[in-house]
N, C-alpha and C positions, 0 to 999 in steps of 0.2 A: 419570463423565459420558460421553456418547456422543462418540466421536471424530469430528472434522470430516472431511468428504470431501476428498480431495486426490489429485492425479495426480503421479507421480514419473518423472523421466527422469534418466539418467546415474548415474555411480558416483563414488566418491571419499570422502575423509575429511571433507569440508566439505559440509554441507547448507545450501542456500540456500532459505529459505522465502519464497514470493512471496505478498504480502498485497494484495488488490485494494482499490479504492476503493468508495465508497458506491453507485455505479452500475455496479459490475462483477461479477466472479465469476472463478473460475479460468480461464474461457475467454479472458479478456483477455490471458493470457500464452501462448496456444496459437499454433501455426503459422498458423492462419487469422487471427489478430489481430496480435500483435506478434512472435511467434517468440522471446520472451525465454527461456522455459523451455528450448527446444532449444539456443539459443546458450550458455546456462550449462552445459548438459549436455555439449555438444560441446567445451567448454573444460576438461573434466575435473572437474566438480563435480556434486553431486546437486541437482537442482532439484525442489522440492516446491511445486506450485501449489495453494493451499488455497481451498476454498469456505468462507467464514466462516459462522457459524451463521445460518440463515435464507436462505442463498444457495445456488443450484445444487442439488447433491445432498446438502447438509448440512441436517439438520433444525434448526428453530428451537428453541433451548433456552429455552422460555418466550418472553418478549419479548426479542429480541436487545438487549443493552446492552454497555457497555464491559467489565463483569465477564465476560460470556459470551464476548466476543471474545478477551479476554486468556487466559482459561482454555482456550479451544479451541486457540489457537496454542501455549500452553505444553504442552498434551497432545501435539500433533504433534511438538514438539521432543523430548519424552521418547520418543515412539514411534520417531522417526528414530534416536535414540541415536548421533548422529554425534560424532566427536571435536571438531569445530568447527561452530558454527551462525551463520549470517548471516541477518538479516532484511532483505528488500527490500520496503518498503512504499510503495505509491502512494496519495497523497491520504489518505483515511481509514485505509488500511492503514499509512501512515507514522505516524499518530497512535497506532494500536494498538501498533506497534513501540515507540514512545517510552513508552507506558504500561506495556508489559510490562517494559522495562528499568528503569523507575522503580520498579515494584512488586516485581520479582523480580530483583534484581541478582545473586543467586547461587543455585546449585542444587547439591545433593549427588549424587555418582555414585561408587559403589564406595567409600564412606566418605570421599571427598575433597570439598572444597568449591571451587567455581570459579564464574566468571561464567556467567550463564544464556545470554548472547548474546555472541559473539566479534566481531561486526561488524555495522554498520548501513548500509543504503543507503536514504536518505529522499528519495523522488521526489515533486516537486510537492505538497508537504504543508506543514504548519504546526505550530508548538508551541503555538498558541493558537487556539481557536475563540472563546472569550470567555465572558462571563457568560450563563448560560442565559436570563436575563430582560433582557439588554441590548437596546438599540434595533437595533443592526446585526444581532444574531442573530435578533431577531424578524422583521426585514425579510427576511433570508436564508431563514429557515424558511417565511415566508409565500410568497415567490417560488417556492421549490422545491415547496411543497405545493399551490399554487394550481391547477395543471393537474389534480392528482388530486382536489382538492376540487370541481373543475368536472366531474368524471366522465370525463376523457379517458383514464384508465387509464395504465399504465406506457408503453405504446407511444406514446400521444399525448404524454405528458410527455417521453419521450426525443426525439421528433421536434422538440419545442419547445426543449429545453435543450441538446442536443448542439451545434447551431450556435454557441452562445455559449461553449462549453467548448473548442472547437478553434480553431486559428488560421486565418487566411485562406489559409495555405499548405497546409492539410490537403487531401489528395486525396479524390476521391469514395469510393474503397474504404474509406479510414480512417473517413470519416463514417458509412458504412453499418455497418461493424463496431461502432463505438462506440454507434450507435443501437440495433443489434440486441442487443448485450450488455445495455445498460441496460433495454431493453424486456422482457427476460426476468427481471428482478429482481422477486420477488413484492412487490406493493404494501405489505403489512403489514411486510415486512422493511425496505423502503426508509424507510417512516415511522419505524419503530423505530430504525433506524440514525441518522437525523437527530437523534432525541432523544438517542441515545447519545453523540454527539459535542458536543451543546450543552453549553456550560460547560467543554469540554476546555481545560486550561491546564497545560502542562508546561514553561513557560519556565524556571522555577527549577531544573528537573531537568537541563537541558542541560549545565550545568557539571559534573555528576557523571558524565557519560558518559565512559568510559575505554577505549573500544574503537575500532578504525579505523572511521571514519564518512565517508560520502560524502553530500553534499547536492547533489541533481541537480534543477536548476530548468529552466524553459522560458521562452524570451524573451517569448512573448506570453500567458503564463498570467496571467489576471486573478483566478483563485481563490487561487493561492499565488504571488504576484508574486516575481520573481527577487530584488529588493532585500530582501524580507522573509526569504527563504531564506538570502541571504548574511549577514544579521544573525544568523540561527540558527547558521550555520557558525562565526561569530566567537565564539560562546559555548561551543563544544565544542572542547576542547583537541586540536589536531592535525587537526581536520576538514578534509576537502577539499571544495571547492565548484566546480561546473561548471554553466554555463547552456547549454542546447541552443538553437541558433538556429532561427528559423522553425518554432517548435512552440508549441502551447498546452498546456492542462491535461492532456490525454490524450496526453502526449508519447510514451509507449511505443508507441502505435498510430500516431500521426502521423509520427514519425521513428524507426521501429524500428531501422534500421541504426545510427544515431548513439547511440540510447539503449542498445542492446545492447552495442555496442563499448565504451561508457563503463563499463557495469556489469562486463563481462568484464575490462577492463583493471584496474579496482579490485580485483576478486577475485584476479587473477593476481599482482598486486603484493603483496597482503597475505595471501593464503591459497593460495599456490602448492601445487598438488596434490603429494602425496608421489610420488617416483619409483617 
């Protein structure tokens, strides 16, 4: 398969793969957006910000779906060939991270067998989207697709959706960044990604996660509410949970200093770079 496009910063024996949400791209982790990739690199880790299939510089592998997303991330893991791999997934990216762990709990390298992923940071995400034909899902899809069906395009849709995704505390710059990144997502990719997560349900797989895991919620996130993420954490043995104050769903852009500090602290405690 064609390898997904990604940018890389930093060195070290731990690769942190940054997986964006449905309205994102690798640009959401850049200095101009959240600075997360640089913060991770400056802390002594390798940060790999990925454009999922159909996004940014990555070609769509047919119609982007969960199979394509998981395969693309798995291919970057193998390409990176790091001693340890951590997945940091925001929103849809967190679902993809869970799906990859559930599908590929182990990989072979040099004749040995080990876990495919050594750590997880699940930010503003869920273990459940629900039944593909459920009432809530149908309403969610209809609301998200209505601006596109009305011919507003991705720019018009982003302008309409972003105000409801960020908190009242989000600054003007954060709103502009989130709107700009979403506006650049190709419309076919956005539509396909919505279909890809419809029916997502990995609640039963949470108990099987056996790697250091951080659940990072945001106080005013209406898409992945803190109480739901806290319940997720309770189903993962040893998982850590933290809720960022005064932030909404796009917490990495709204509150980058707090978001990045929390991520780096987790990485340093569990994956301290070799001296």
